[in-house]
TORVEXLO-824893 format. One line per 10 residues: their letters; for each residue x, y, z of C-alpha. Coordinates in nm, 3 decimals, padded with zeros to 5 digits. Layout:
REM TORVEXLO-824893
a	X/Y/Z; ...
This chain:
REM TORVEXLO-824893
mirqdniknr	01.922/04.247/05.847; 01.588/04.241/05.665; 01.748/04.296/05.338; 01.975/03.995/05.424; 01.692/03.760/05.546; 01.501/03.824/05.216; 01.805/03.735/05.037; 01.835/03.407/05.244; 01.463/03.353/05.229; 01.478/03.367/04.825
rcrgirivlv	01.783/03.140/04.819; 01.614/02.896/05.013; 01.317/02.913/04.776; 01.534/02.899/04.488; 01.668/02.557/04.619; 01.365/02.413/04.720; 01.243/02.482/04.326; 01.554/02.327/04.199; 01.525/02.011/04.412; 01.148/01.986/04.321
lmqglcfcas	01.255/02.011/03.935; 01.524/01.762/03.980; 01.268/01.540/04.133; 01.039/01.587/03.848; 01.313/01.513/03.615; 01.405/01.190/03.786; 01.047/01.083/03.802; 01.024/01.135/03.425; 01.351/00.937/03.360; 01.202/00.669/03.555
angktwhvsg	00.866/00.689/03.377; 01.011/00.643/03.049; 01.188/00.319/03.123; 01.507/00.180/03.054; 01.734/00.177/02.728; 01.851/-00.115/02.564; 02.093/-00.161/02.263; 02.120/-00.432/02.042; 02.431/-00.522/01.829; 02.591/-00.842/01.732
etlsgveqqq	02.932/-00.681/01.823; 03.017/-00.549/02.181; 02.929/-00.189/02.220; 03.188/00.048/02.371; 03.029/00.276/02.630; 02.739/00.049/02.682; 02.691/-00.148/02.986; 02.726/-00.532/02.946; 02.369/-00.566/03.111; 02.213/-00.317/02.862
qartiaraae	02.317/-00.476/02.544; 02.133/-00.788/02.360; 02.295/-00.963/02.075; 01.954/-00.993/01.892; 01.638/-00.818/01.835; 01.435/-01.090/01.988; 01.638/-01.100/02.302; 01.581/-00.715/02.328; 01.187/-00.793/02.257; 01.163/-01.052/02.562
laepgdtvii	01.360/-00.792/02.787; 01.181/-00.455/02.707; 00.889/-00.324/02.921; 00.646/-00.056/02.896; 00.839/00.284/02.872; 01.167/00.115/02.733; 01.345/00.197/02.408; 01.546/-00.042/02.229; 01.811/00.133/02.008; 01.916/-00.112/01.714
hsgiyreava	02.288/-00.047/01.588; 02.408/-00.115/01.219; 02.383/-00.484/01.125; 02.196/-00.743/00.902; 01.982/-00.928/01.146; 01.870/-01.247/01.023; 01.619/-01.367/01.260; 01.242/-01.390/01.315; 01.112/-01.175/01.598; 00.771/-01.164/01.776
ieksglpdnp	00.700/-00.862/01.984; 00.431/-00.987/02.237; 00.445/-00.734/02.526; 00.236/-00.444/02.517; 00.353/-00.085/02.606; 00.119/00.172/02.779; -00.052/00.462/02.631; 00.196/00.708/02.777; 00.495/00.441/02.781; 00.504/00.264/02.460
iefqvapgag	00.755/00.026/02.422; 00.984/00.169/02.122; 01.216/-00.013/01.872; 01.438/00.244/01.668; 01.740/00.249/01.458; 02.037/00.423/01.625; 02.129/00.764/01.495; 02.301/00.715/01.147; 02.288/00.316/01.167; 02.160/00.100/00.894
vvmtgadris	01.937/-00.188/01.008; 01.805/-00.455/00.812; 01.603/-00.726/00.912; 01.612/-01.012/00.664; 01.417/-01.346/00.607; 01.723/-01.483/00.422; 02.049/-01.643/00.537; 02.374/-01.652/00.358; 02.466/-01.978/00.203; 02.845/-02.056/00.156
ewavvkgdgr	02.870/-02.436/00.147; 02.834/-02.551/-00.220; 02.904/-02.888/-00.406; 02.990/-02.858/-00.774; 02.730/-03.040/-01.006; 02.900/-03.201/-01.301; 02.766/-03.076/-01.636; 02.785/-02.788/-01.857; 02.836/-02.446/-01.709; 02.882/-02.358/-01.339
mystpwphqf	02.611/-02.540/-01.133; 02.601/-02.570/-00.788; 02.396/-02.746/-00.492; 02.359/-02.711/-00.134; 02.112/-02.907/00.102; 01.770/-02.738/00.140; 01.549/-02.847/00.418; 01.304/-02.587/00.393; 00.937/-02.618/00.250; 00.682/-02.341/00.297
itwnrhnthp	00.361/-02.460/00.134; 00.269/-02.807/00.245; -00.095/-02.832/00.187; -00.095/-02.903/-00.204; 00.115/-03.115/-00.423; 00.242/-02.826/-00.613; 00.366/-02.615/-00.323; 00.230/-02.314/-00.456; -00.059/-02.060/-00.343; -00.278/-02.016/-00.522
dddfhrligr	-00.277/-02.366/-00.646; -00.359/-02.298/-01.019; -00.194/-02.323/-01.320; -00.162/-01.966/-01.358; 00.047/-01.949/-01.039; 00.224/-02.261/-01.065; 00.548/-02.085/-01.059; 00.460/-01.743/-00.938; 00.280/-01.862/-00.635; 00.597/-02.058/-00.490
ceqvfvngya	00.796/-01.904/-00.192; 01.152/-01.970/-00.265; 01.381/-01.656/-00.343; 01.781/-01.657/-00.412; 01.962/-01.355/-00.466; 02.342/-01.343/-00.556; 02.546/-01.043/-00.483; 02.169/-00.850/-00.423; 02.031/-00.974/-00.761; 01.749/-01.205/-00.772
lrqvlerdkl	01.778/-01.521/-00.962; 01.478/-01.643/-01.175; 01.321/-01.963/-01.049; 01.256/-02.265/-01.272; 01.041/-02.576/-01.185; 01.266/-02.849/-01.371; 01.634/-02.888/-01.311; 01.700/-02.968/-01.665; 01.574/-02.610/-01.713; 01.843/-02.447/-01.533
argtfyvdld	02.053/-02.155/-01.721; 02.239/-01.869/-01.623; 02.072/-01.638/-01.359; 01.818/-01.941/-01.231; 01.776/-02.151/-00.967; 01.569/-02.465/-00.884; 01.450/-02.635/-00.557; 01.416/-03.014/-00.530; 01.167/-03.056/-00.229; 01.186/-03.452/-00.264
gkklyvrsyd	01.567/-03.462/-00.282; 01.602/-03.159/-00.031; 01.845/-02.964/-00.258; 01.877/-02.601/-00.388; 02.044/-02.559/-00.733; 02.182/-02.246/-00.870; 02.367/-02.075/-01.156; 02.456/-01.713/-01.138; 02.404/-01.468/-01.410; 02.772/-01.421/-01.471
nqdvssskvk	02.864/-01.765/-01.445; 03.071/-01.720/-01.133; 03.214/-01.984/-00.873; 02.935/-01.928/-00.611; 03.139/-02.100/-00.362; 03.380/-01.819/-00.365; 03.405/-01.597/-00.070; 03.385/-01.313/-00.318; 03.024/-01.390/-00.398; 02.728/-01.353/-00.148
veasvrdril	02.463/-01.587/-00.198; 02.135/-01.546/00.007; 01.845/-01.751/00.010; 01.503/-01.677/00.175; 01.447/-01.923/00.472; 01.204/-01.747/00.696; 00.821/-01.669/00.588; 00.790/-01.405/00.844; 01.047/-01.157/00.959; 00.863/-00.952/01.245
tvkgdyvtik	00.522/-01.003/01.415; 00.405/-00.728/01.632; 00.136/-00.844/01.866; 00.144/-00.648/02.161; -00.045/-00.284/02.187; 00.137/00.066/02.189; 00.451/-00.049/02.031; 00.666/00.192/01.785; 00.879/00.052/01.515; 01.110/00.322/01.376
girfryaanr	01.389/00.323/01.100; 01.410/-00.030/01.009; 01.466/-00.194/00.627; 01.264/-00.544/00.589; 01.340/-00.782/00.303; 01.384/-01.093/00.139; 01.090/-01.304/00.322; 00.960/-01.627/00.187; 00.608/-01.547/00.278; 00.328/-01.680/00.068
aqhgavefsg	00.078/-01.475/-00.114; -00.171/-01.289/00.082; 00.073/-01.304/00.393; 00.284/-01.002/00.487; 00.671/-01.035/00.565; 00.590/-00.812/00.872; 00.235/-00.845/01.022; 00.125/-00.597/01.266; -00.160/-00.718/01.478; -00.122/-00.530/01.784
nrlniedcvf	-00.351/-00.214/01.820; -00.232/00.147/01.859; 00.097/00.086/01.694; 00.314/00.343/01.538; 00.534/00.241/01.264; 00.779/00.505/01.111; 01.058/00.547/00.850; 01.050/00.169/00.773; 01.115/00.020/00.418; 00.948/-00.310/00.334
eytnasgaaf	01.106/-00.450/-00.008; 01.186/-00.758/-00.208; 00.949/-00.989/-00.014; 00.803/-01.277/-00.193; 00.461/-01.162/-00.165; 00.325/-00.871/00.068; 00.552/-00.652/00.221; 00.352/-00.595/00.528; 00.006/-00.689/00.672; -00.197/-00.465/00.891
rgeditvrrc	-00.444/-00.695/01.123; -00.461/-00.454/01.463; -00.657/-00.125/01.501; -00.569/00.231/01.537; -00.240/00.193/01.351; -00.048/00.507/01.238; 00.215/00.448/00.945; 00.423/00.750/00.872; 00.670/00.800/00.606; 00.732/00.442/00.501
ifqyngqlgf	00.827/00.285/00.168; 00.647/-00.024/00.027; 00.858/-00.127/-00.285; 00.958/-00.422/-00.510; 00.766/-00.682/-00.333; 00.623/-00.992/-00.538; 00.283/-00.942/-00.481; 00.148/-00.627/-00.280; 00.306/-00.322/-00.115; 00.098/-00.399/00.176
gagrahrlrm	-00.238/-00.568/00.289; -00.489/-00.482/00.551; -00.791/-00.659/00.698; -01.012/-00.539/00.971; -00.740/-00.285/01.051; -01.020/-00.023/01.156; -00.880/00.329/01.146; -00.555/00.262/00.988; -00.376/00.586/00.907; -00.098/00.612/00.656
tgcnvrnnni	00.051/00.948/00.594; 00.376/01.033/00.395; 00.430/00.709/00.263; 00.565/00.568/-00.071; 00.409/00.261/-00.242; 00.590/00.191/-00.561; 00.682/-00.095/-00.818; 00.501/-00.379/-00.650; 00.373/-00.695/-00.809; 00.706/-00.791/-00.973
kgynrgweag	00.642/-01.165/-00.973; 00.322/-01.129/-01.186; 00.024/-01.232/-00.951; -00.297/-01.246/-01.113; -00.429/-00.863/-01.100; -00.784/-00.977/-01.073; -00.726/-01.181/-00.757; -00.468/-00.976/-00.553; -00.172/-00.771/-00.674; -00.051/-00.421/-00.701
gnkicltrgv	-00.008/-00.165/-00.456; -00.216/-00.283/-00.165; -00.556/-00.458/-00.088; -00.764/-00.356/00.210; -01.058/-00.573/00.326; -01.326/-00.516/00.580; -01.174/-00.235/00.752; -01.352/00.094/00.844; -01.219/00.431/00.868; -00.873/00.389/00.678
vlenstfven	-00.713/00.720/00.581; -00.450/00.738/00.321; -00.304/01.082/00.283; -00.021/01.284/00.159; 00.147/00.962/-00.002; 00.216/00.842/-00.346; 00.117/00.523/-00.524; 00.306/00.500/-00.840; 00.414/00.242/-01.079; 00.258/-00.049/-00.934
rgdgiwfdig	00.186/-00.370/-01.160; -00.209/-00.390/-01.101; -00.392/-00.087/-00.911; -00.256/00.152/-00.713; -00.496/00.147/-00.443; -00.745/-00.143/-00.385; -01.036/-00.154/-00.125; -01.220/-00.474/-00.179; -01.483/-00.625/00.049; -01.696/-00.468/00.301
nedctvrncl	-01.495/-00.164/00.387; -01.644/00.136/00.525; -01.592/00.514/00.542; -01.257/00.523/00.386; -01.046/00.855/00.279; -00.792/00.890/00.027; -00.672/01.242/00.010; -00.369/01.472/-00.119; -00.206/01.178/-00.278; -00.030/01.137/-00.594
iafnedagif	-00.152/00.819/-00.771; 00.026/00.779/-01.099; 00.110/00.555/-01.358; -00.012/00.224/-01.201; -00.092/-00.019/-01.454; -00.454/-00.067/-01.369; -00.688/00.158/-01.195; -00.556/00.432/-00.976; -00.827/00.410/-00.685; -01.029/00.095/-00.720
yeisyglhah	-01.307/00.079/-00.464; -01.485/-00.245/-00.487; -01.800/-00.396/-00.313; -01.749/-00.136/-00.010; -01.915/00.156/00.126; -01.847/00.552/00.181; -01.535/00.651/-00.003; -01.438/00.995/00.017; -01.145/01.054/-00.229; -01.039/01.438/-00.260
dnvivgngla	-00.765/01.666/-00.374; -00.557/01.389/-00.536; -00.359/01.403/-00.843; -00.434/01.099/-01.024; -00.248/01.055/-01.360; -00.166/00.798/-01.597; -00.318/00.494/-01.473; -00.475/00.192/-01.633; -00.279/00.174/-01.964; -00.152/-00.175/-01.959
gtagawgasa	-00.476/-00.335/-02.138; -00.506/-00.584/-01.873; -00.762/-00.871/-01.969; -01.089/-00.841/-01.786; -01.016/-00.511/-01.636; -01.314/-00.346/-01.818; -01.444/-00.057/-01.597; -01.132/-00.087/-01.374; -00.891/00.081/-01.582; -00.954/00.447/-01.450
gisissspdc	-00.807/00.703/-01.257; -01.079/00.635/-00.995; -01.317/00.311/-01.040; -01.629/00.289/-00.817; -01.738/-00.074/-00.827; -02.064/-00.158/-00.688; -01.989/00.042/-00.380; -02.252/00.310/-00.242; -02.255/00.658/-00.092; -01.892/00.767/-00.215
liernllign	-01.801/01.136/-00.238; -01.531/01.216/-00.503; -01.448/01.590/-00.517; -01.166/01.811/-00.636; -00.929/01.552/-00.785; -00.729/01.584/-01.092; -00.828/01.284/-01.320; -00.570/01.374/-01.588; -00.410/01.138/-01.881; -00.529/00.780/-01.752
kegfnfreqs	-00.677/00.541/-01.986; -01.020/00.653/-01.859; -01.086/00.902/-01.603; -01.371/00.818/-01.373; -01.575/00.509/-01.396; -01.886/00.334/-01.239; -01.828/-00.043/-01.270; -02.154/-00.257/-01.196; -02.218/-00.613/-01.161; -02.441/-00.836/-00.971
rstprigdrn	-02.243/-00.839/-00.648; -02.283/-00.894/-00.274; -02.048/-00.841/00.029; -02.019/-00.924/00.387; -02.026/-00.639/00.615; -01.793/-00.592/00.916; -01.910/-00.769/01.194; -02.151/-00.984/00.984; -02.058/-01.286/00.769; -02.360/-01.318/00.582
sepvwnhdhv	-02.325/-01.118/00.247; -02.577/-00.867/00.125; -02.654/-00.709/-00.222; -02.455/-00.422/-00.281; -02.457/-00.170/-00.579; -02.380/00.197/-00.677; -02.621/00.455/-00.551; -02.640/00.787/-00.363; -02.306/00.895/-00.506; -02.174/01.263/-00.544
irnnvialnr	-01.920/01.312/-00.804; -01.840/01.682/-00.827; -01.581/01.972/-00.881; -01.324/01.742/-01.057; -01.081/01.796/-01.318; -01.133/01.499/-01.590; -00.921/01.573/-01.881; -00.715/01.418/-02.137; -00.782/01.062/-02.056; -00.712/00.843/-02.349
daqtwgwfdi	-01.039/00.635/-02.402; -01.312/00.822/-02.216; -01.324/01.098/-01.962; -01.611/00.949/-01.776; -01.759/00.598/-01.815; -02.044/00.387/-01.666; -01.985/00.018/-01.719; -02.301/-00.102/-01.598; -02.305/-00.485/-01.693; -02.670/-00.553/-01.540
tdnrhwpaka	-02.979/-00.682/-01.720; -03.238/-00.466/-01.544; -03.135/-00.152/-01.705; -03.146/00.042/-01.370; -02.882/00.286/-01.522; -03.099/00.417/-01.786; -03.390/00.668/-01.689; -03.724/00.507/-01.625; -03.976/00.596/-01.917; -04.303/00.811/-01.824
geaaadglsl	-04.573/00.540/-01.708; -04.316/00.262/-01.718; -04.230/00.046/-01.370; -03.836/00.036/-01.349; -03.709/-00.319/-01.298; -03.689/-00.439/-00.922; -03.820/-00.070/-00.870; -03.467/00.049/-00.961; -03.379/00.336/-01.208; -03.136/00.618/-01.275
qklaltlrdn	-03.335/00.861/-01.095; -03.371/00.612/-00.787; -03.001/00.536/-00.802; -02.929/00.912/-00.713; -02.613/00.932/-00.883; -02.503/01.305/-00.875; -02.236/01.418/-01.117; -02.231/01.793/-01.113; -01.978/02.105/-01.149; -01.690/01.907/-01.324
lyfaapgael	-01.459/02.041/-01.579; -01.416/01.823/-01.900; -01.162/01.847/-02.158; -01.112/01.566/-02.418; -00.801/01.555/-02.672; -00.892/01.507/-03.029; -00.990/01.152/-03.085; -01.087/01.069/-02.715; -01.462/01.012/-02.621; -01.616/01.237/-02.355
fnwgvtwkqn	-01.878/01.062/-02.184; -01.978/00.701/-02.230; -02.273/00.530/-02.060; -02.309/00.130/-02.077; -02.094/-00.155/-02.146; -01.970/-00.204/-02.510; -02.148/-00.549/-02.545; -02.482/-00.431/-02.432; -02.709/-00.098/-02.493; -02.459/00.191/-02.470
rryrnlervr	-02.459/00.567/-02.584; -02.138/00.790/-02.650; -02.184/01.147/-02.576; -01.987/01.408/-02.733; -02.127/01.694/-02.543; -02.259/01.752/-02.200; -02.582/01.917/-02.288; -02.692/01.559/-02.453; -02.580/01.402/-02.115; -02.806/01.647/-01.922
eelgleqgsk	-03.113/01.584/-02.138; -03.108/01.200/-02.170; -02.948/01.110/-01.816; -02.999/01.410/-01.608; -02.654/01.431/-01.504; -02.319/01.673/-01.503; -02.554/01.970/-01.411; -02.314/02.256/-01.389; -02.037/02.086/-01.560; -01.832/02.237/-01.844
laeftvkdfs	-01.640/02.140/-02.139; -01.332/02.376/-02.177; -00.968/02.350/-02.245; -00.738/02.284/-01.930; -00.392/02.332/-01.973; -00.110/02.326/-01.706; 00.254/02.433/-01.688; 00.429/02.100/-01.776; 00.222/01.786/-01.794; 00.553/01.554/-01.844
aldfrvpads	00.745/01.722/-01.553; 00.416/01.685/-01.331; 00.404/02.048/-01.278; 00.011/02.114/-01.271; 00.035/02.476/-01.201; -00.242/02.652/-01.397; -00.315/03.022/-01.503; -00.503/03.227/-01.272; -00.804/03.232/-01.525; -00.826/02.865/-01.560
pavkmrcypq	-01.179/02.715/-01.548; -01.067/02.462/-01.307; -00.979/02.758/-01.033; -01.310/02.948/-01.137; -01.505/02.596/-01.104; -01.347/02.524/-00.776; -01.210/02.193/-00.937; -00.856/02.252/-00.839; -00.718/02.038/-00.555; -00.684/02.214/-00.215
gevpgvrlgi	-00.341/02.166/-00.004; -00.018/01.994/-00.125; 00.052/01.654/-00.305; 00.390/01.515/-00.265; 00.575/01.466/-00.586; 00.419/01.733/-00.804; 00.378/02.117/-00.821; 00.015/02.303/-00.771; -00.061/02.623/-00.735; -00.148/02.954/-00.958
le	00.099/03.062/-01.235; 00.180/03.439/-01.187
């Protein structure tokens, strides 16, 4: 009897445990919210009340803890997500497993009228006008951007046509927008009949594809393209706080693929490619974190690189972290921080073959760049890019720490760029003077760069970048000693014909040093640095493994951790 009672008691306890676990599971399922499905077609196996036909409708329905699953299709809509999730119950928008989801700013145009004349020219009504505040309908409104700064885009079978500003300039592969007559004219590259059902013509009609205003929202797996956004504006804007953006692609937009305006945004494994002006922009996006991303081939329209163009531009933002990502082949700078940024980090990134600087840190504060591979940047010879054609260029920006980077095969390796500059600070609209001081540049490999390994481009009249002579007062109280520029323990190697260490701009007093001993004697810089041969396994294959006895290893100049797209390590 005792034995049977124990068995019964154990069974009862087991049943109670199962009931408690089931209640817990039910509670978790309830806490995680509902699941909504989005598709333009009726989905089998999904209850009608759980399906929305548009992403915009799902955004209206979703509440904290809900998940929106988007099924395959091209979604031609502009969506604003205004609701917020909660810290433990975000609102999630994700692509269904295996689905291909495109959100586009373009509509398909199939109604065409033949235009009489030579060649196959067609027209269609065009009610759209994106820039209305100046007579040239362009931004910026200057002659350089008279065509580049327009917003219209036309694609035939996925290939972009080139815009012209006069109808009589129409040729194969071009389009013209008559804003006064409200008509769009096109000629395809292959002179096809664009009114044929076999030809797919799309034109950008929306300047914004998605706006995320709510907090605690996750966006995952969507491809964004073809927005008619103007310069300095993102096709997708993330202005909410504590967002997660994962596995998305931002491509072929007229200007910037995405804009980050909220705080504590995390971006994982996203691609920013082939955008007209920038891969992405950010402003006041404090603690933006990008990891595992790829920013490539941006500024395909040719915006002015000295204004805003290339991989990205970040302004007035504190605590940015760019890590384990690639910034490659952008037509401008790979990474550009400009105006009042503070305490930003770039680490374990491949920054390669960008036409201007790899990293350009301008009128900002406190960059920590470490353990990056920075190769092949700055070789375009862009006019006015003096001092900004290096692997890393620090432009009038104090308190930076640059360490354990491979700066190899760039136009110049490491640069200071100095002018008389000022910048507003975060939270303060008033500008204040800013200049290079209190830097530590240590334990980097600076080798095989084309024009110079390190160059101090100081275009200032007070000669602060030269040591103060004994008994002589420095102008404005500044001298090289007081700038506190610490360059030490770096490994240098210059190819035949390349300069080693240059100080001063070419149009004012400057000196060129062929050995580090003279640098130490005259400038007091590069203590502990060495000039020695630096070899890697295969430069062209981006195989940067080095022999065990490499001076880079002995001097602790070699990057720590992994960098995507390259091979690092010690050769056996």
